[in-house]
LOGU-997174 format. One record per residue (C-alpha): residue in three letters; x, y negated, z. Coordinates in steps of 0.02 Angstrom, whole numbers, plus 50000, padded with zeros to 5 digits. Each point is the difference from the previous one (the first is absolute). Layout:
REM LOGU-997174
ALAXYZ;...
END
This chain:
REM LOGU-997174
UNK472575030652359;UNK500634984749884;UNK501675001249904;UNK500584984850119;UNK499605011550147;UNK500875015749930;UNK501434988249955;UNK500194991450173;UNK499645016250100;UNK501375010149895;UNK501204988150014;UNK499894998450193;UNK499765020650008;UNK501695001949905;UNK499225008349832;UNK501305000149879;UNK499804987749837;UNK499685016749892;UNK498515006550109;UNK499254983250037;UNK500115000049796;UNK499075015849980;UNK498534994450141;UNK499854983749910;UNK499785010649810;UNK498755011550102;UNK499074987850086;UNK499664989849831;UNK499475014949911;UNK498815007950128;UNK499164982450079;UNK500174990849831;UNK500764983750084;UNK499794990449845;UNK501104992949867;UNK500734986650126;UNK500845012650086;UNK501734995149972;UNK499814982550048;UNK499295007750183;UNK501565011250003;UNK501114983849970;UNK499264988150108;UNK499865015450153;UNK501985000549978;UNK500224981349990;UNK499074997850143;UNK501025011650101;UNK501624991049958;UNK499154987250100;UNK500395009950143;UNK501385010849943;UNK501324986149904;UNK501185008149865;UNK499235017650072;UNK501085012449862;UNK498515013450042;UNK498624987749907;UNK501364996049872;UNK499845019149956;UNK498305001550006;UNK499814986049861;UNK501275006049898;UNK499425015950003;UNK498234993449948;UNK500704989449869;UNK501015014549898;UNK498415010350029;UNK498954987749917;UNK498745000450141;UNK500524981550025;UNK500414990449829;UNK501474987450027;UNK498564987149931;UNK498895001450144;UNK501515000450123;UNK500604983949926;UNK498264991850028;UNK499645005850165;UNK501944997150083;UNK500144982649929;UNK498144995850059;UNK500585007950168;UNK501584989950017;UNK498934983650026;UNK499815009550176;UNK501244993250152;UNK499875015850064;UNK500805008149852;UNK501544985649975;UNK501425010850053;UNK501444996049878;UNK500625018850005;UNK498135007649974;UNK499544986449852;UNK501605005049918;UNK499705021150012;UNK498394997549930;UNK500434987049850;UNK501515011149955;UNK498885013449992;UNK498704992749875;UNK501554994749902;UNK500845017350001;UNK498445008549935;UNK499804987449878;UNK501655001449929;UNK500065018750004;UNK498145002049913;UNK500724991949841;UNK498564991249979;UNK499684980749966;UNK499284988850151;UNK498245002049926;UNK499585015350037;UNK501595003650148;UNK499784984350086;UNK497994994549960;UNK498635012449949;UNK499774999149815;UNK498194993450022;UNK500434986450086;UNK499184982449975;UNK501444986549969;UNK498944989950153;UNK500305015950093;UNK501914999549930;UNK500024982450061;UNK499405004650175;UNK501245011450025;UNK501414987149939;UNK499334988050152;UNK500205014850128;UNK501735004749924;UNK500374981250019;UNK499625000150186;UNK501095015350017;UNK501364987849942;UNK499764988850115;UNK500015011650149;UNK501695006649945;UNK500714983849989;UNK499304994750168;UNK500665016350080;UNK501645000850075;UNK501235006349907;UNK500935016550022;UNK501405011849937;UNK498655013250024;UNK498944996149862;UNK499894990849828;UNK498194993550016;UNK500184985349884;UNK500925008449882;UNK498565013049993;UNK498704987150007;UNK500574989649867;UNK500085015849876;UNK498495005850045;UNK499154981949948;UNK500934999949845;UNK499105014549953;UNK498454996250056;UNK500324983449910;UNK500205009149835;UNK498405007850009;UNK499234982549971;UNK499575002049801;UNK498184990649972;UNK499454984950126;UNK498774994849850;UNK498425004050119;UNK500764991050174;UNK498984984550060;UNK500724984449991;UNK499664999550213;UNK500795017650025;UNK501574994249878;UNK500104985150129;UNK500225011450150;UNK501405012449903;UNK501024986149944;UNK500064991050167;UNK500505017750112;UNK501345000649864;UNK500604983450022;UNK500065002050167;UNK501225013949989;UNK500914992249862;UNK500314983850108;UNK500185008750169;UNK501105016849965;UNK501865003449941;UNK499365012049860;UNK501185009849902;UNK500454994049810;UNK498915012649940;UNK498644998950094;UNK499854980249987;UNK499985000649808;UNK498705012149983;UNK498854990150140;UNK500274984449906;UNK499485009549851;UNK498515004050086;UNK499634982350050;UNK500224992549834;UNK498715012349926;UNK498744995850143;UNK500124980749960;UNK499985002549814;UNK498295011550035;UNK499254986050114;UNK500434985849870;UNK498484987049998;UNK499005009650138;UNK501154995250119;UNK500444980449996;UNK500895001050175;UNK501455010649919;UNK501014988549901;UNK501495010049961;UNK500555017849996;UNK500795004450168;UNK498944989450133;UNK498264992750050;UNK499674984050026;UNK498964999050171;UNK498654989750032;UNK499584993350185;UNK498935007850126;UNK498704989750078;UNK498815001850143;UNK498905013949917;UNK500044991449858;UNK500525003149822;UNK501874998649985;UNK500544981349950;UNK501644990049981;UNK499004986450068;UNK499654986649841;UNK501305006449888;UNK499654985149873;UNK500414987250123;UNK501544990650038;UNK500965009850162;UNK501464990650043;UNK500115011850159;UNK500625016249929;UNK501144991749869;UNK500384985850121;UNK500735012550128;UNK501065008349886;UNK500804985849925;UNK500424992650173;UNK500625015750030;UNK501055002749853;UNK500814982350032;UNK499995000050180;UNK500795017450014;UNK501204995849836;UNK501595008450080;UNK499125016150047;UNK499535015149929;UNK498344996149905;UNK500254981849977;UNK500344987549849;UNK501995007650000;UNK499425016549960;UNK499605002949819;UNK499105016050014;UNK499355000450187;UNK499314983049954;UNK499125007249852;UNK499255014450099;UNK499194992150105;UNK499274989149858;UNK499445015249927;UNK499385008150159;UNK498704985750042;UNK499494999249808;UNK499515017750028;UNK499174996850177;UNK498994987549946;UNK499365008249827;UNK500134984249925;UNK500054997949804;UNK501684994549950;UNK499424982949940;UNK499074997350158;UNK501605003850112;UNK501004991049903;UNK498774984350036;UNK499945002350193;UNK501975002149989;UNK500294983149895;UNK498854989950105;UNK500785006650167;UNK501494996749935;UNK499584981449980;UNK498954998650160;UNK501615005450089;UNK500884986349892;UNK498544986350052;UNK500185005850176;UNK501914995350025;UNK500814988050086;UNK501174986849894;UNK501325001050124;UNK501325012949947;UNK500425003750170;UNK498545007950028;UNK499845020749971;UNK498164996449907;UNK500944985249894;UNK499374997049846;UNK501835002549901;UNK500035015450071;UNK498335004649928;UNK500164991049851;UNK501675011349969;UNK499225015350031;UNK498334995849900;UNK500864993349852;UNK501705008750019;UNK499445016550072;UNK498295004349970;UNK500135000749804;UNK501335013350001;UNK499115012350139;UNK498474998149898;UNK500925006249832;UNK500965013950117;UNK498015002550061;UNK499415000749812;UNK501225014149950;UNK499675009650160;UNK498085000349947;UNK500525004449813;UNK500815014150051;UNK498325006950074;UNK498684995349852;UNK499894982049999;UNK500574993149822;UNK500924983549981;UNK498404991649893;UNK498985003450172;UNK501274993650115;UNK500154983949873;UNK498164997749996;UNK499925000150187;UNK501204989050019;UNK499224986149869;UNK498375003250104;UNK500794996150185;UNK500944983549924;UNK498324996949895;UNK499125001850157;UNK501384990450124;UNK499904984849885;UNK498304997150044;UNK500544996650190;UNK500404981049956;UNK499824998350193;UNK501455013750035;UNK501174993549864;UNK499794982750069;UNK500445004450171;UNK501535008549962;UNK500594984749886;UNK499884988450144;UNK500975010350114;UNK501245000349854;UNK500074981449997;UNK499954998650208;UNK501695012650007;UNK500694990349858;UNK499874985950100;UNK500955009150143;UNK501415005949908;UNK501254984949981;UNK501015010649872;UNK498795000649869;UNK499984985649883;UNK498674989350035;UNK499774995349821;UNK499515017049940;UNK498175006150023;UNK499675016850067;UNK499345010849859;UNK498485008150026;UNK499925016450095;UNK498835008849879;UNK501064995249881;UNK501635005650052;UNK499145016750068;UNK499175003149811;UNK501934996049916;UNK500625012650111;UNK498605013849971;UNK500554996949815;UNK501585000850009;UNK500115018650105;UNK498805004849866;UNK498105002750084;UNK499204987049889;UNK500064995149820;UNK500724984149936;UNK498334994649907;UNK498875001450155;UNK501324991150104;UNK499724986149898;UNK498295000149978;UNK499964999050201;UNK501264985850002;UNK500194991049835;UNK501544990350088;UNK500945016549984;UNK500394997349829;UNK500954984350031;UNK500885004850187;UNK501784996849992;UNK501255011550053;UNK500214998950197;UNK501684991950047;UNK501055017050018;UNK499355006749845;UNK500734984949901;UNK501684998550083;UNK500125020349952;UNK499344996249843;UNK501304987049963;UNK501465013050051;UNK499135014149887;UNK499625008650117;UNK498645010750113;UNK499434990550176;UNK500875016850083;UNK501624997249926;UNK500044984450019;UNK499475000050187;UNK501505013250022;UNK501354988049929;UNK499354986550114;UNK499825009450165;UNK501995000650019;UNK501344995050130;UNK500524987749880;UNK498574990150013;UNK499934984850144;UNK498725001850129;UNK499204984349914;UNK499835009849848;UNK499455014450076;UNK498554990850095;UNK499444992049851;UNK499865015549893;UNK499035008450161;UNK498854986850019;UNK499445000449814;UNK499755020150013;UNK498924994250131;UNK498904990649919;UNK500035012349837;UNK499125015250056;UNK500135009049846;UNK501954999050018;UNK499795010650193;UNK500085017149918;UNK501624995649892;UNK500644990650158;UNK499805017250110;UNK500715012149861;UNK501474989349994;UNK500324999550178;UNK499825018550014;UNK501115005249881;UNK501324987250068;UNK499775007750183;UNK499985017849937;UNK501504996549885;UNK501164990250153;UNK499615012050115;UNK500415013549909;UNK501654993349967;UNK500254993150155;UNK500294982049923;UNK499644990450177;UNK500434984149915;UNK498504999549871;UNK498935008850119;UNK500334987250123;UNK499734986049897;UNK498205008349949;UNK499575004350169;UNK500334982450073;UNK498884990949842;UNK498805012750057;UNK499714997550183;UNK500204981049977;UNK498505000049896;UNK498585005650070;UNK498855002149850;UNK501415008449897;UNK499705016150144;UNK498024997349973;UNK500025001749828;UNK501175016350004;UNK498715005550131;UNK498664999049870;UNK500895007649851;UNK501205013950070;UNK500295010650172;UNK500794988650093;UNK500575011250131;UNK500905010549875;UNK501204984749996;UNK500235002050191;UNK500355018349977;UNK501744996749876;UNK500454983150132;UNK499925013950134;UNK501215014049910;UNK501234984449998;UNK499724993050164;UNK500285017950077;UNK501635007449882;UNK500864985749984;UNK501794996150069;UNK501214987649973;UNK501535012750018;UNK500624996149818;UNK499154984049951;UNK501334987449965;UNK499074984650072;UNK498955007350145;UNK499504984650084;UNK499224996749816;UNK499135016849985;UNK499314998150177;UNK499234982549954;UNK499295006749836;UNK499315016750099;UNK499204988150122;UNK499014993049858;UNK499365017149979;UNK499535002650175;UNK499034983350015;UNK498875004549841;UNK499575016750069;UNK499484990850164;UNK499194988549931;UNK498925010849875;UNK499765012950163;UNK499234986050091;UNK499014990349860;UNK499135015049929;UNK499685009750198;UNK501105015349930;UNK500535010450164;UNK499755019349943;UNK501195008349917;UNK500054999749811;UNK499875014949883;UNK500964997549824;UNK500385013549896;UNK499475012250119;UNK501484992450137;UNK499374992350146;UNK500754983750030;UNK499854993850218;UNK500044980550010;UNK500645001250183;UNK501564994149948;UNK499244982349963;UNK498555000150106;UNK500965005850195;UNK501284988349959;UNK499524989850166;UNK500375015750113;UNK501234996250142;UNK500885017750044;UNK500535003150172;UNK501995002849963;UNK499825018550054;UNK498655001249843;UNK501154997949879;UNK501015011349901;UNK501765001450042;UNK500154990849793;UNK498694987250052;UNK500844996850180;UNK501804997849915;UNK499294988949883;UNK499034990050137;UNK501634998750112;UNK501024995049841;UNK498624986749932;UNK499754991850179;UNK502004996550027;UNK500094991749818;UNK498374988750035;UNK499624996150177;UNK502055000550068;UNK500774984250019;UNK501665008549972;UNK499355007149844;UNK500774995749827;UNK498015002349931;UNK499745012049847;UNK500975005849887;UNK500275010549842;UNK500385015550098;UNK498514998750123;UNK498724999349847;UNK500765014549912;UNK499955013250162;UNK498124994650030;UNK498695005449901;UNK498774987049952;UNK498545009850066;UNK500835002550172;UNK500384981450024;UNK498044997649957;UNK499555011450137;UNK501274994250146;UNK499574980149955;UNK498564998150130;UNK501025010150131;UNK501384988149961;UNK499144983850033;UNK499075008350160;UNK501575005250063;UNK500834980049981;UNK498314994750083;UNK500105009750144;UNK501884995050018;UNK499594981049978;UNK498775002550143;UNK501265007350104;UNK501294986849973;UNK501115015049904;UNK499864989149849;UNK500214981949961;UNK498734991349902;UNK501524995549886;UNK500285016149948;UNK498215005649983;UNK499714983249866;UNK501555006849915;UNK499245018749971;UNK498584992749978;UNK500594989649857;UNK500715016049912;UNK498175005750000;UNK499604983649915;UNK501185002549837;UNK499665008949842;UNK501135016150063;UNK498635005250158;UNK498434990349966;UNK499075014449931;UNK500025008050178;UNK499114985450075;UNK498075005049992;UNK500215015250120;UNK501194988050105;UNK498524988750018;UNK498805012150038;UNK500985009650115;UNK500254982050110;UNK498254996949996;UNK499525017250058;UNK501094999250141;UNK499314981950045;UNK498455006550000;UNK500605012250132;UNK501184989950109;UNK499184983449987;UNK500634988150099;UNK501485011050020;UNK500444997949823;UNK500454983349979;UNK501615005349891;UNK498865010749903;UNK499074982849940;UNK501264989149977;UNK500805013249878;UNK498205000149907;UNK500124981749987;UNK501794998049939;UNK499725013949870;UNK498194994349943;UNK500314981649991;UNK501745000849926;UNK500044993849821;UNK501095011849946;UNK498635015650058;UNK499115004549831;UNK498304996149970;UNK499515018749962;UNK500665003050180;UNK499034988150068;UNK498515005249903;UNK499975017150075;UNK500414994150168;UNK498814983050046;UNK498225010750022;UNK500645010750146;UNK501064984650069;UNK498304989650009;UNK499125013450079;UNK501365002050134;UNK500104980550030;UNK497985000250025;UNK500325009750153;UNK499974988850181;UNK501205008750059;UNK501164995849864;UNK499294980550007;UNK500574999950182;UNK501864998449945;UNK500824985650060;UNK500574986749858;UNK501844999749983;UNK501204991849900;UNK500425017349905;UNK498225005450013;UNK498344992649913;UNK498555011549956;UNK499304985849902;UNK501394998749873;UNK499775018949979;UNK498185000149964;UNK500294983949886;UNK501185010449896;UNK498875015950011;UNK498334986949962;UNK501204993049837;UNK500325019149920;UNK498535005250007;UNK499074984649939;UNK498794997750145;UNK499654982150062;UNK499934999150183;UNK500664990850115;UNK501655007750057;UNK499654994850200;UNK498325008549997;UNK499455013850124;UNK498565010749912;UNK500285008349839;UNK498565000249885;UNK500885005949841;UNK499285018949923;UNK501745003549978;UNK500434998350201;UNK498605006450076;UNK500265006050170;UNK499495018050033;UNK498164998550054;UNK499774991949820;UNK500805013649900;UNK498865013250105;UNK498734991749925;UNK500255001549823;UNK499285016549958;UNK498274993550055;UNK500474981749911;UNK500495008749841;UNK498315009749992;UNK498924983850035;UNK500844992149868;UNK499825013449885;UNK498054999450011;UNK499924982750009;UNK501014997249840;UNK499035013849909;UNK498174991250056;UNK500634984749916;UNK500395011949835;UNK501824995750032;UNK501425013749963;UNK500125008150196;UNK501615005250050;UNK500725009950155;UNK501565006850051;UNK499825017150079;UNK501625003550003;UNK500434983050124;UNK498365005650085;UNK500695016050062;UNK501654992450043;UNK498964990450140;UNK498865013450061;UNK499645019649975;UNK499285007549840;UNK498445006450116;UNK499734982450096;UNK500144992449814;UNK498755012949940;UNK498834997150146;UNK500034980649979;UNK499675001149811;UNK498565011750027;UNK499404987850133;UNK500174985249877;UNK499135009049837;UNK498465006550131;UNK499544980150030;UNK500334995349802;UNK499035015049944;UNK498464994550129;UNK500094984949905;UNK499785007049834;UNK501715001249932;UNK500025016949974;UNK500954999249851;UNK501314990150062;UNK500365009350135;UNK499865018249892;UNK501484989549880;UNK500854996050155;UNK499985015150084;UNK500685010549847;UNK501394988449966;UNK500635001350205;UNK499725021349980;UNK500455004849799;UNK501304986049961;UNK501685007850001;UNK501494990450105;UNK501775004950037;UNK499885016150112;UNK501604994650090;UNK499244983350059;UNK498095004150025;UNK499235016350040;UNK498645008149876;UNK498214991950076;UNK498765012349914;UNK500475017850087;UNK500014988050169;UNK498544992149976;UNK499115018049965;UNK500765009250112;UNK500214989050150;UNK498834984149975;UNK498565008649917;UNK499655011150152;UNK499744986850131;UNK498944988349876;UNK498805014249983;UNK499875002950175;UNK499764982950039;UNK498514997849849;UNK499155016150066;UNK499454987950173;UNK499614983649894;UNK498034995249982;UNK499295004349828;UNK500374984549918;UNK501674999750035;UNK500305014749972;UNK499415001749848;UNK500984986049927;UNK501625008250080;UNK499625016549905;UNK499834991249861;UNK501654990149988;UNK500765016850061;UNK499415009049839;UNK500674986049893;UNK501654999750078;UNK500275017949985;UNK499395002349832;UNK500744984849929;UNK501845004050091;UNK500125017649959;UNK499284996249810;UNK501514985849990;UNK501265012450079;UNK499835014849876;UNK500084987649845;UNK501614993350080;UNK500555016350010;UNK499775004149825;UNK500654984849941;UNK501605000150088;UNK500235018949919;UNK499674995249838;UNK500914981050009;UNK501415005150090;UNK500065017549962;UNK500465006950162;UNK498915009250129;UNK499844991250157;UNK498824995550144;UNK500014981650003;UNK498704999650133;UNK500675013050099;UNK499145013549973;UNK499025007549833;UNK497984992350002;UNK499445016249961;UNK500655006550146;UNK499484985050133;UNK498355002649899;UNK500065018850053;UNK500294997050177;UNK498674985350010;UNK498615010949912;UNK500355016250131;UNK500144986150151;UNK498254991749943;UNK499265018249983;UNK500645005950179;UNK499214985750066;UNK498544995949911;UNK498905011150116;UNK500534988650153;UNK500204984649929;UNK498554991449884;UNK501384986149907;UNK500945016049945;UNK498595008449945;UNK499464984349889;UNK501614996549955;UNK500315017649943;UNK498285000049893;UNK500334984649912;UNK501485002749939;UNK499495018749944;UNK498464992549907;UNK501124988349897;UNK500555006349821;UNK501354990949987;UNK500895000450157;UNK499655019450015;UNK500865001349813;UNK501564994750055;UNK499815009250165;UNK499105015149980;UNK500205006150172;UNK498634987650063;UNK498665011449899;UNK498405001950099;
END
């Protein structure tokens, strides 16, 4: 009989722990079981725990063996942490009981961990192997559901700290093996919420490994993470031609920073934008000089392919403002982030110098930028046509010098004319006043300035990107100050200035989180009342400018989800749902009372109009919410002849004055909605739209916010069937909308072709069109752009990913594997506003990938091989990029959050488990698993794929 059989039979027959221990000693003495009998005993009891979780009798067996010395604690720890990898043993109470038993035995022994937790004779290689096992136990502890009946995470953390303290000399560890240990430790640091003590110990372990590797591992570029190289079809891990100009990777990055500038991870978010740049650097494994070169070439490529027209989202003015005015400051913050993790200032300056020298050789690209600049100057009637536009590269170098990224001697060597370059107009004016630009702008942006002077100042700011940061800082300071003090007069002037000048909003969105200004506005709008105000009419008018500013920002930057600022959630429904028409029985008593009072004041011929008492008793927020309902009821009353036309016109005149015109956006959208549903039965609704929208008193900002929706509605055949009448002319409405949007069309046209007013059928084709255009730009070595958030508003995430795969599959068959890899990685691993777009990496890995594998299994050999290669490439690249983005967000933003929905390590673990479960029935799964597991670089970051 073996010790294992003896232990099993004793337990099942109810033999007491003391009797079992005596029988074990007798068997060892009589049969000479061997020196490894303690391991056999431990494994036998651990095996029984798989069938009898947390059994107290088995615990007594173990405790007695440990206290007697028959089972040394070091042997028990070794067998336990190895056995904990078995899913059948992974019960929280069981693991905590076993872990705590090992810890208590150690603490009562009075011995050091070396000798109590590990055998004295253990080599450091063996100790490191045990560290891997205990890290696996730590992952299991975090993956099991929390419970009040055990503290497995605490116990596992204590055991991990003790084992790590036993790692003393790693000089004999090979670099390849050290890379595996380093990847394992990094995985734990990135994916688990560790105690402060354990994190410090584990980070020290990582640092020791990194220092050990030194020159033997060029892939490791700093102390905490590995740069991972790209896996391809059974070949070496490569990134492609790393030294070639890659406009796809950095082009997608920069396009995203600009297009999503008002969102998290956009240009306006300092730390998040730097984190994305840091993660991209680490994912590509480019040296700093290569990364800087790629980034600068991509930036100027974006400028060169921009539109000279300022009304375009990809306008030259916007890209010039970003590249000259914003990118240097992002690069400065990026440099400081790298310096915190090992890159020296000298290294970074050398990298920037090398990148600029490389950029200076691209004369074709620089010339194209200047051509677009001249075309833009021709489009701009406000700019002084007697002045030549300054070279874009000179402006860029000047700003790099201003923020301190490059040295003056190098800047002059790049462009000797910089030594004689005069000050800009704003710099000269500020110098004449003896102050900085920021102070000068602060003194000029006041309510004392005339509209003409303000327009001239904003045009100067627009033409000088170097002043944009100062302008944004002044606006943010003033907005915060006026909001805090409830200074509506000055805040009204500031917001009116901003919403009248579209490019001023673009400047702000590039340099700060413009959504945070909306938070300040929302607080005022939702809480303000005129009960104690001396002049309520003036106060309401001032508040109206704040409302129009907030509505303009929400629409322009497509902000629809709640905004989180300083831990507080601000909901935007107050401003986005002003077009809702309520049934009277849906209104609260307060709203119903306000509705009745205002309807009588506005649409009753016997009313004396709006007086101060009415304004004092109604909160502006309530008035904003009931305005659409007021007009809806008035239109119905006019249709039923309960309201005459003169009274209706008089009521509308109130809303076209400064007092109430800030409610008109919701009113017009409500009328358009009801027209769309009632069509020919709603002639008075359309007459209301015409009267308001075409009135010279209608604010231009209201027209801008309503014209696209109005034109979409007027393209309907049912609407075009409206009979012409003296009071209703659709072509007049259309002409007003076209003029507002700058669209040159015949107002009597029936078909709409402009992209802003495309019908729904074309909108549904947008995702496919966006992918096609991105691939086409990449083929021409341009900077591609794909607006994933907008694509997901037109179709579901699964449908979009299916569409992306089908397009990438075709492109890869044409030899564009690298482009497909970069585009897919951007779509799957680039963080976005989670409230606006669901994370796509888990959806792809969990929902789309199994179906793709199933389909590829059925394909012919040639097609199957190509698509399998593409899948392997996408999986390895996306997971690696996600890992580095997670690390960058955690270190740069100093916060633990899963920006891609789930930790990349968790996604990888589930993927590995799924592939292993299917490898016998699916040749594609087996191939993917084999190729991922055979990539040293990939396995280093995701040890779960070790074969």
